[in-house]
N, C-alpha and C positions, 0 to 999 in steps of 0.2 A: 689574575680571574676576578669578575665582578659577582659581590656577592648580592644575592636576591634581598631586596628589604619586604620585610613584612608589612602589612597594614597598619599593626599596632605599633610597629617601630617608631621611634622618633623620628620627626622627617630632616633627611639629609640636608635639608636648606639653614638649618640651624634656627626654625621658628620657634623650637620647643614643643610645637604640636605633634600629634599623630600625624603619620604618613598619611593614614586615609583620609584625614582630616585638612590636610593642607596641599601638598602637591599631588598627588595621586589623581585626585579628580579630573585637573586640567593635564596632565598625562595620558589619562585614558582618554580624553576629549580630542587630544592630537594623534592618538594612537587611531582612534575613528575617523578622523578628517583624514588622515593618511590614506587608511583603506579606502575610503570612500572617493579621494581624488584617485587612487589608482585605478578604478574603475571607469574613470574617464578617458581613461587612453594618455600616451604618452603627450607632453606639451610641444614636442616638435612636430608631431604627425598631425595631417589636415583633419582626423577624426578627432583629435584630442584637442586641439585648437577650438574646433567647431563646438564641442561639448563646453568648453568653459567661456565662449560667448555667450551660448545659450543661456547658462547659469548665470552670468553678468547681467544678462538682459533681466531674466528674473527678478534677480536681486535690487537692480539699481532705476530699471527702466518701466518697471510695473508700477503706477502710482498707488496703488492700492495692495501692494504685495502682502501685508500682514493678513488682510483680509482674504486676500486671495486664498495664501495657505490655510487659514483657519477653516472656510468652506471646504477646501480640499480635503481638510483631515476630517470635517465630519461625514463627506460620503464616502471616505475611505473606510472609515470604522462604522458605517452602518448609521449615524445621528443623522438628526433633519440637518438640514442646511442651515435652519434657523438657529440651531443648538450654538449657545453662546461660549460653548467648551474652548480650552486652548487650541491651539495650533499643534503642530506635530510634534511630538516629544525627542527633544533633542537625545534622550539614552535609549531610543530604540536602536534595537539590534541591525549591525549593518545592512543585513537583506532587507529587512523591513523599509528602512530608510530609503535604499536604492529603489527597492520596489515602487515606494511612495512618489520619491521624484521623479521615475520614470512614467508612472500613471500623469503627474502635475503636468508634465511636459509633451507628453504625445496626446492624452485624453481628456483631461478635465477642462470642462467649459465654465467658467466661472458667470456668477448673474450679472448682466450688464455686457457680456461678450458673445460671441457668435461662433468661436473658434477656440481649439486650445491653444496653449502657448507656443507650441512650436512654430503653429502657422501666424501667431502675431508676432513671432520673429521673423519669419521668412517676409511678410508683409513690409515690416519697418526696417530690417540689416539687408535682407537678401540681395538687393543689388550691390550692396557695397562690400560684397563677401568676394575674396580671390576665388580663381574660378574653380580649384578642385574641392573647397569648401562648400561653395554655391551647389557644384552638381552632388557633391554628398546631402545637402540638404533638401536637394530636391527628390533624391532617393528616399530620405527618412520621411518625407510629407505621406508616402504612401506604406502605411503600416498597419499593423492590428497585432492583437494576442491571439495565437492558434494553439493548437494541441498537437503536440509530435512524439514520436516513438523513437529513440535511438536504434539504428540499425547497427552501427560501429562506432566504436571507440580509437580514434588516434592520440594517444599520450601525448602530452603537449604540444598538440595540434589543434584539435576540433574534434567534432562529431559529425557523422552522417547521420541525418534525421530523416523523419517521413511525416508529412503533415498528414494527420489522420482523418482529417475531413475533405482535402483536397486530392491527397494521394500523392502530391509531388514529394520527390526524394532530392536534398541537396546537402551538401558539406558547410558546415557551421565552422567558421574559424573563431575558436574560443578557448583558450588553453585552460580557464577556469572551469569550464564544462566539463573538458576532457579529464580532468581530476576528480570531478565530483559526480559523474553520471557513469554509469554502466549501460553495456547493451541490453536493449528490451528496455531500458526506463521510458516511463511515459512523463511528460512534462508539459506543463502549460507555460507558455511565455512569448515575449515579441523579438522575432526575428526580421532585423533590417536587411532588406536587399540593396548592397551597394555596386558599384559599377564592376567590381572584379572579385566579389565574395558576399557571402552573409556572415553576419553578427549577430549575437544575442544583445538585446538593450534589457537595461534592468536587471531582475534575476530569473533564473529558469524554477519555476515551483512544481517539484516533483509529485507525481499521484502515482500512489501504490498501485500496482497491478489489477490488486484484487477489487481496487475501488472504478476502474478504468470505464467500463459498460455504464455503473449507475451516474459517474461523473457526468460522461458524453452523453446518454440520454436525456438526464438532466437539464444539461445545456442547451440541448437542440430544442427540448420543450419549451423552454424558456425564449428561446430565440423565435420560434414559431408564436407564442403568445405575443413577444414583443412586435413581431411583424404585422399582427391583426391591430394591437394598440396602438401603437406609437410610429408606425410605418417604417421601421427598420426592414428596408427591403433586403439587407443583403447581412450575412453573418458577421462580416469585418465592422459595420456599423454597428451591429449589436453589441458587439464585443467591446467595442471604443467606449459606448456609453455605459456598458454592465459591468466592466471587467473587476470593480473593487466589491460588487454584491457576487458574482462569479467566484472569484478569488476565495471570499469569506466560505462559500458553500464548500470549495475544495477543501480547505483546512479544515473545515468541520468534519468533512467526510474521512481524513486521515486520521482523525482523532477518534473514530468510533469502530467497531468491530463490525464486519458486514453482518448481513442479518443469515445467521448459521442455522439451518436445520438439518433434521434427518432425512434419511433416504426416502422416506415416505411423508414428509413435509411438514411434521411437527417443529414448532421450535426448541432449538438444542438446549437441554437440561440438563447436568448431571444430576441423576436421580438414585438413590439408595435406599433399602430398607433391611431392617434386622428381625432376626426371629430368634428366640431361645428353642433349641430342640429338645423336646421332652421324651420323644421315643426316635432313638437315629435309625433302627433297622426298618420301622413302619415308614419313617417320612422319605427314606431311600428306594423302598417298593413302590410308595406311591408317585414320586417326582419319575420316575422310570416309566411308569405308566400314563402320564400326561401326554395327551397329543400336542405337537409342535416342540416336545423337549427332546434333545438330543445330548447324550452323553459324551463328554468330550475328553474322558480321561482323569487321572490325577492331578490335583493342584501341581505347578511348576516347581513349588518348593516343596519337596518330601517331608521336612520338619513339620509343615503345616498339616498334614495327614488330612486331607482335603480333597473333594471329588468337583471337578466343573460340567456343568451344564450348560446349552444354549437354547435359548428360544429362538426359533427359526420359522420361516414361511417360505413354501415355494410359490405363493401367490402373494408377491408383494403389491399389487394393485388394489388387491382387498384392503390395504392399510392404507394406503397411499389419500392424503387430504387435499381434495381439488381446490384450484386456483391458488396456493400458496408460492411463492417464488423466492429464493435467496441462495445462498452458498450452502451446497448441499454434502454432506457427510454419511456413508454408510458403509456397514461390516459386509462382506458377502459371505453366504453358507457355502463352502464346497463339501462335496461327495466324496466317497472314497475313492473315486477315480481321478480326485482332484479337478471336476469341472464344475463351476458355478451351479448352485442348484437353488438359490435363492437368498433372502436377507437375513440376517441375525438382528432380532429385534431387543433381545435382552441376553443376560448372563446371570446365573445361579451359580453358587458355591456351597456347597455344603460341606461342614465341618462337623465332630463328634458332638458339639454342643451347641452349635450355632450355624442359622442358615442366612447367607448374604444373597441380596438379589440387587442387581444393577442396571439401569436402562439410560439411553441418552434424551429421554422426555418423560415429563410429567404423567403424560396419557399412557405412554407405553409401560410406565412404573405401575399406575392405577390398575390396568388392564391386568398387569401380570401378577399382582400381589392379589388381585380378586380370584383368580384363576389358582392360584397356591393356597390362599386361606379355605376355599371352598374344597379343595382336596385333602388338606391335611387336617382339617378340623381341630381337635384338641391335641394333636402331635406337636404343634408349633404354637409359641406365642411372641407375638410381636413385640419387639422391644424399643424400636424406634424407627424414623424415616429423615432422610438429608437432601435438600435440593441446593445444588451450587451452580450460578451462573456461570458461563463459560468464561467471562472476564477474569474473574477470582480463580478460577483453576487453572488459566493459563499464567497468573502470575504465581501461582504455587509452583508450576511446571519449570517456569523461568528462574526461580530463587533455587530450586532443587538441581537445575541443570549447572549453575556456578559451582556445585561440588565438587573435588576432585574425582575424574570418571572411574578410577580404579578402585577409590572407597564408594563410589555409588554403584559399580556392578560386581565387585569382588574380582574381576578378570583381567590379568594382565591386560594393558591398552592394545599392545599388539595383535594379540590374539582375538580381543574383542574384534578389530577392525576386520579380520578375518573371516570371522564368522558373520559379522554384518554384510562385508563384501558377498559372500556364499549366498546369504538370505534375502539380500534385495536383487543378486543375479536372478535367483531362483522366481522370487516375488515377480519382477517386470518382466519376465519371459513369459509368465501366464497373465499379466496385466495387460499386453497387447490383444490377449482375445477376451478380456472381460467387458461387458456393458458398462458403459461410463456415463452418468446422467448429464454432465455437461456437454455429452456429443449425442444426445437425445437418446441414449441407452444403445447406441451403436457402438461395437468394440474400436480399439485403435485401427485396428488392420482393415475393418471395413471403413471407418474414418478416412483412412490413407488411399483408399479406392475410389472413394467419392468425390468429385471435385466439390460438391456442396458442402462440404463437411471439412475440407483440406484447410481453411482458413480457421475455424473453430481447434482444429488440431493441433494448427502450429502456434497458437495460442495457449496452448495448454502446455505445449513443450517448452514454449520462453519462460511461463511461469515456473516449470521444472528447473531449468537453466539458471535463472536468478538465484532460486533455493538452493541451488548447488553450489554457485559463487558464495552466499552468505548461509552457511549452515547452522543450525540451533546448535549443533555439536560439533566434535572434531572432524573433518571431513575424512573419507575412508580413502586412503590411499588407491591410485590405481584404478579408479571405479567411477564411472560417469553415467547416471541412468539415463540420461538425454540422448548419450552415443549409442548404448545399448538398444534403446528403444529404434533409433533411427536406422540402425543395422538389422533391426527386427523386421520393421516394416519397408525396409527397400528406399528409405530416404537417405538422400544425400546429406551426412552429417554436417557440412559446412552451409548449405543453402537451403535444407530442409525440402529439394525438389526429390519426387521418386527417380529413382535409378532405372534407366531404360535397358 
């Protein structure tokens, strides 16, 4: 058995230097080169031979290769073309290097040239190529980066994709993508159409489903603007010219949370306030008499000896901020008959010596605390206020999620899963008849019967399906919210079509 060599161990070559300062850099460079070479295909197949010919052309027959790559690097990274910065970094991640070289070959036009390197190669070398390679090259000349949704994954074979702008569906022969992509993933990439198949050139850039609408709308907006100012009559021409800029935008979007808002339009901000209770009986009496405050029972932990109240409204429109957009989250208020009655705007918990108030926006907290302080008077004294951004709250949630589930809940895992299965079955059985903001406040049942909303409903179920495949916690054995919803709505479980 070969023993792993530590980075700080003496180098096995006998130089006396540490491994990390001697042979390790060269070995890592060789591994990177081998990985990059594997993306070029087999050297015995026409596509592999052709890719290697193109790379040799770039390295040996472009008289100003270094200037060419330095200028391409500046454009790729968003610098000025005149920036004297270095050429591409040999230490780039493989995916970044492959994406960059794909751009250099297919799209980048250096100053002093009128066409990308692939077309230069075609002009100078095309007539000398074997027939199969020339046929491939002529196919590759017609290319652009597009936006695709994965319809199906065939492991170790490839993926069925749908062009989101052109609507075309086809199979992409790419083993790597079948290992990395999942059904309903969205990605931007260059798909080359060959005589008998489609293949991915370069790398596929995955786009979070939560960002797909923002990304596609922004890209289309940039295209329409470019069509007026730079005469890009087609989307393909725009993408060839603007791919580095568009790619940077996608990466930036993927690193940020969407604009998260409450169901009434305010920016989501976890907001809390605490009060010292000076007269518990009086506070309890006054809270119970406040309009819009519903008693929700005892605190779920009996040892806390507290009572819970919700601040609710049956007229959500009176609280909605006009003209605000974003991902919307809301808590629905249910009456005794389990029918939705409105929105929950905040929560109050009354303990023996403390009153805790929580809302999901600064505006709601300020409104609710003003109401409370007017009613409570000298019966309470404010102790403090806390506002927490969603990013920090989610990070705390992720850290807490790494704890052992039995330690976290105190319930044996199998019993907890059964309880969760029952809870989610009951919840999604009611959910299909709840107004959903993403469906313009139609219920999923209404949307399933309305052709104008069928696509929105399907997109929502695709989001659910991806969450099921990658749950934040342990999966609930034997339960699929998507299958349950489709059965309740009369939709085919596999294809999402209404059952006749």
